[in-house]
C-alpha positions, 0 to 999 in steps of 0.5 A, a space after each residue: 500500500 505504501 508503494 502504491 501511495 508513493 507512486 500515486 503521489 509521484 504521478 500527481 506531482 509529475 502531472 502538476 509539474 508538467 503544467 507549471 512554471 515559475 520560481 515558486 511551486 506549491 502543491 497539495 499532493 494526495 499522499 495521506 500525509 506520508 512523508 516518504 511519498 511526499 519526498 519522492 514527489 518532491 524529487 519528481 518536481 525538482 527534476 522538472 524545475 531545478 531552479 524553483 522553490 518547491 513545497 509539497 503539502 499533504 493532509 490526512 483527515 482521518 488521523 488529522 495530520 499534515 506533512 510538509 516538505 520543501 526544497 530551495 535552490 542556492 540562487 533563491 536562498 541568496 535572495 532570502 528564501 530559506 526552506 527551514 523558515 518557509 516550512 516553519 511559517 507554513 507549519 503554524 497554519 496547520 497547527 504544527 512545527 517544522 524546520 530544517 536547513 536553508 536548502 531542505 526542510 520538513 514539518 507537519 501539523 495536526 489540522 488537516 482541514 487547513 491544507 488549502 490555507 497552508 498552500 496559500 500561506 506558502 505562496 504568499 510567504 515565498 513570493 514575499 521573500 523573493 519580491 515577486 507578485 
């Protein structure tokens, strides 16, 4: 089941990445808050958009948990966006915490119904740090 969930998460991430461009990519991925599935999906998106700041969020309402992963390339770290700060900020929206290095971070929370708000907060925070609208 875990393998099937990972495959589905990666497939959805690839589909979304095919249609997307830009410096900030934030998706809600159907991975039932499975962090390893999200990390595999993150690799798939990063392969398509190596210069983009990427954050993937997945909620699981039955257990009421949320997982968040992010990756920020060196050029965007230099412009002020750090993955650890980004995840920490977005994790607060879903009632959790997170952090990590400037280039990669993970977090989570306990309010799965707020994943949509978390996606919006992630976009706003990253674009604000990078000075893009």
